[in-house]
LOVEXMAR-8289 format. One line per field, with one value per residue (C-alpha): x negated, y negated, z negated; residue in three letters. Coordinates in steps of 0.25 Angstrom, whole numbers, padded with zeros to 4 digits. Layout:
# LOVEXMAR-8289
px <- c(X,...)
py <- c(Y,...)
pz <- c(Z,...)
rest <- c(ALA,...)
# end
This chain:
# LOVEXMAR-8289
px <- c(-0986,-0975,-0979,-0968,-0961,-0946,-0942,-0949,-0960,-0975,-0982,-0977,-0990,-0987,-0973,-0976,-0987,-0977,-0967,-0978,-0983,-0968,-0971,-0963,-0968,-0968,-0968,-0972,-0957,-0953,-0964,-0959,-0945,-0947,-0958,-0960,-0974,-0977,-0990,-0988,-1001,-1009,-1002,-1004,-1019,-1020,-1012,-1021,-1034,-1028,-1022,-1033,-1044,-1045,-1041,-1028,-1018,-1017,-1009,-1003,-0995,-0984,-0979,-0964,-0955,-0956,-0971,-0973,-0982,-0976,-0986,-0986,-0995,-0999,-1006,-1019,-1022,-1036,-1042,-1053,-1064,-1069,-1055,-1054)
py <- c(-0153,-0162,-0176,-0180,-0193,-0192,-0206,-0214,-0218,-0218,-0223,-0221,-0213,-0204,-0202,-0198,-0188,-0182,-0180,-0173,-0165,-0160,-0153,-0163,-0170,-0185,-0193,-0208,-0212,-0203,-0209,-0223,-0220,-0211,-0218,-0232,-0228,-0237,-0230,-0215,-0211,-0220,-0214,-0200,-0203,-0207,-0195,-0186,-0192,-0189,-0175,-0169,-0174,-0160,-0151,-0146,-0154,-0158,-0168,-0161,-0167,-0162,-0169,-0171,-0169,-0184,-0185,-0191,-0184,-0178,-0177,-0165,-0162,-0148,-0141,-0134,-0120,-0119,-0105,-0099,-0095,-0083,-0077,-0078)
pz <- c(-0977,-0970,-0968,-0959,-0962,-0961,-0965,-0954,-0962,-0958,-0946,-0932,-0929,-0942,-0938,-0924,-0930,-0940,-0928,-0920,-0932,-0932,-0919,-0911,-0898,-0895,-0882,-0882,-0880,-0892,-0901,-0897,-0900,-0913,-0919,-0912,-0907,-0895,-0891,-0893,-0886,-0895,-0907,-0902,-0900,-0915,-0919,-0911,-0917,-0931,-0929,-0920,-0929,-0936,-0925,-0930,-0922,-0908,-0900,-0887,-0876,-0867,-0855,-0855,-0843,-0840,-0840,-0854,-0865,-0877,-0889,-0899,-0911,-0912,-0923,-0919,-0926,-0929,-0928,-0935,-0925,-0934,-0935,-0950)
rest <- c(UNK,UNK,UNK,UNK,UNK,UNK,UNK,UNK,UNK,UNK,UNK,UNK,UNK,UNK,UNK,UNK,UNK,UNK,UNK,UNK,UNK,UNK,UNK,UNK,UNK,UNK,UNK,UNK,UNK,UNK,UNK,UNK,UNK,UNK,UNK,UNK,UNK,UNK,UNK,UNK,UNK,UNK,UNK,UNK,UNK,UNK,UNK,UNK,UNK,UNK,UNK,UNK,UNK,UNK,UNK,UNK,UNK,UNK,UNK,UNK,UNK,UNK,UNK,UNK,UNK,UNK,UNK,UNK,UNK,UNK,UNK,UNK,UNK,UNK,UNK,UNK,UNK,UNK,UNK,UNK,UNK,UNK,UNK,UNK)
# end
């Protein structure tokens, strides 16, 4: 199911979430310039609450060469403990 917005519609948070779900990472500066998000850490916190609720997505961070954080959304594959 592809839920990405291609024409710039949707909330800033939704557009950032779609971008992250496409496997791309974002820094605060990139989120500000691409989507107009002023407080990306708060947006990431909201997204994290939303996507990690069911245990199948995680927000991960990577430190860039200049010391800022780049945020990614990673799908978590759940394994059946019984091996079935």
